[in-house]
Each structure stands twice: as C-alpha cells, then as structure tokens.
C-alpha positions as semicolon CSV with decimal commas, in nm:
position;residue;x (nm);y (nm);z (nm)
1;M;-7,337;19,285;12,356
2;A;-7,236;18,929;12,441
3;K;-7,505;18,674;12,511
4;K;-7,559;18,603;12,881
5;S;-7,478;18,257;13,009
6;V;-7,754;18,045;13,156
7;V;-7,702;17,953;13,524
8;K;-7,855;17,631;13,655
9;F;-7,859;17,476;14,002
10;T;-7,766;17,109;14,033
11;Q;-7,931;16,878;14,286
12;N;-7,606;16,867;14,481
13;F;-7,596;17,248;14,498
14;E;-7,952;17,253;14,630
15;R;-7,859;16,989;14,893
16;N;-7,560;17,201;14,991
17;L;-7,791;17,501;15,041
18;E;-8,012;17,288;15,267
19;D;-7,703;17,179;15,463
20;I;-7,589;17,541;15,498
21;E;-7,934;17,643;15,619
22;A;-7,930;17,368;15,884
23;F;-7,574;17,461;15,982
24;L;-7,666;17,828;16,025
25;I;-7,984;17,749;16,219
26;E;-7,780;17,530;16,453
27;A;-7,529;17,814;16,486
28;E;-7,822;18,043;16,576
29;A;-7,765;18,258;16,267
30;P;-8,070;18,194;16,045
31;Q;-8,056;18,548;15,901
32;A;-7,718;18,459;15,748
33;F;-7,894;18,207;15,522
34;D;-8,134;18,473;15,396
35;D;-7,831;18,697;15,336
36;L;-7,667;18,419;15,134
37;L;-7,976;18,372;14,917
38;D;-7,996;18,750;14,863
39;E;-7,629;18,759;14,762
40;L;-7,671;18,466;14,522
41;L;-7,974;18,621;14,352
42;A;-7,865;18,986;14,351
43;S;-7,494;18,955;14,286
44;V;-7,341;18,612;14,224
45;I;-7,578;18,480;13,957
46;P;-7,597;18,808;13,761
47;N;-7,216;18,834;13,773
48;L;-7,175;18,478;13,647
49;E;-7,431;18,534;13,372
50;R;-7,228;18,828;13,242
51;F;-6,878;18,703;13,324
52;P;-6,885;18,321;13,324
53;D;-6,508;18,287;13,355
54;M;-6,472;18,522;13,651
55;G;-6,405;18,239;13,896
56;R;-6,055;18,104;13,924
57;P;-5,979;17,774;13,743
58;F;-6,032;17,493;13,992
59;L;-5,816;17,232;13,821
60;A;-5,519;17,470;13,796
61;R;-5,456;17,441;14,169
62;Q;-5,135;17,273;14,272
63;P;-5,224;16,967;14,483
64;H;-5,033;16,928;14,809
65;S;-5,103;16,563;14,886
66;V;-5,115;16,227;14,714
67;E;-5,487;16,199;14,791
68;T;-5,563;16,534;14,630
69;T;-5,347;16,453;14,328
70;N;-5,534;16,124;14,279
71;A;-5,875;16,285;14,328
72;L;-5,797;16,560;14,075
73;E;-5,679;16,303;13,820
74;R;-6,003;16,105;13,862
75;L;-6,206;16,423;13,828
76;K;-6,022;16,526;13,511
77;K;-6,084;16,182;13,357
78;Q;-6,455;16,195;13,445
79;L;-6,490;16,541;13,294
80;A;-6,306;16,436;12,978
81;T;-6,535;16,134;12,943
82;L;-6,856;16,331;12,998
83;F;-6,765;16,656;12,825
84;P;-6,465;16,625;12,593
85;E;-6,289;16,963;12,569
86;S;-6,592;17,168;12,670
87;A;-6,615;17,155;13,050
88;V;-6,432;17,404;13,268
89;L;-6,446;17,389;13,648
90;R;-6,413;17,719;13,830
91;E;-6,447;17,839;14,187
92;Y;-6,610;18,161;14,298
93;I;-6,508;18,289;14,639
94;L;-6,761;18,484;14,843
95;A;-6,690;18,637;15,184
96;S;-6,789;18,324;15,380
97;Y;-6,852;18,068;15,106
98;L;-6,677;17,880;14,831
99;L;-6,886;17,801;14,524
100;L;-6,783;17,544;14,261
101;Y;-6,932;17,566;13,913
102;A;-6,883;17,412;13,570
103;R;-6,905;17,598;13,242
104;I;-7,020;17,364;12,969
105;D;-7,072;17,543;12,642
106;G;-7,303;17,837;12,725
107;T;-7,442;17,698;13,048
108;L;-7,306;17,734;13,401
109;Y;-7,393;17,458;13,645
110;L;-7,363;17,549;14,012
111;L;-7,216;17,227;14,152
112;A;-7,140;17,291;14,518
113;I;-7,127;17,557;14,785
114;R;-6,979;17,542;15,135
115;H;-6,958;17,782;15,425
116;H;-6,594;17,815;15,525
117;R;-6,676;17,701;15,879
118;Q;-6,856;17,382;15,777
119;L;-6,649;17,080;15,862
120;S;-6,577;16,846;15,575
121;F;-6,555;16,548;15,810
122;D;-6,855;16,395;15,983
123;F;-6,686;16,160;16,227
124;E;-7,003;16,069;16,414
125;S;-7,172;15,930;16,103
126;H;-6,860;15,723;16,028
127;W;-6,787;15,588;16,376
128;G;-7,092;15,660;16,587
129;P;-7,104;15,882;16,894
130;T;-6,774;15,969;17,059
131;P;-6,726;15,759;17,372
132;S;-6,702;15,955;17,694
133;L;-6,372;15,952;17,875
134;P;-6,351;15,821;18,233
C-alpha cells in the first residue's frame, strides 16, 4: 500500500476559513460553515491523503487575459525559485468551494479556499464607502 501524503494547513488557508465563516454568518447560514469543516475532515483531507494528485492541475489552465497570463508567469517563477521541479499546484472543486493546494514532495499544503459566492473584489476597502446618489 502506498504511503499516505501529509496534509498541512497554511496560515492563508486558515485565514480563508475565518473569512468564509464570517461570510456565512453574515449570510445567516452559520451551519454551512460547520458542514464545510465536516466535509474537509471526513472527506477532502482523507481523499487528498490517499490520492494527492486528484485535483486538476492549476497551472495547466489556459489564461484568458493579459493580467492572468502575467500573474501565472510570476507564480511559475516564484514556485521554480522556491521549489525547483518539486512543487505542483492543484485545485480541488467541492460543491460550493474551490480549494487550492500545493504538493511538494510528500506533503500537501492547503493554500487557499473560497466559497463560490464570495466576491474577490472589496471595493469599499479600496475606495471607501459608496457615495449615495441624489
């Protein structure tokens, strides 16, 4: 039997979980956060331990914008600098979440998780409150 991979949470992943919890509380769906934690512990992590390459390759995606192309190139360079030839980024799709993880040798690092309804733009923190219209 093949050796199980070790799964570790990164600080960013833990922050993402906190953000998801706050998002779901605000959406008046706190039970959904408990359901997510149950799914991570009962299904996702055991699956990744046994099948570390089950997620689809993240860097194999075809970018559809100049910004995405540039961001992927920067990410590839950073990975090559930090982990020459050993790091693989993959994404694991759950019903309502997208999870990003890196496989580096025999360890899987859970990097990020997002609920599909979470906005990726926080305009208020960039520009302040939206002015009211007359």
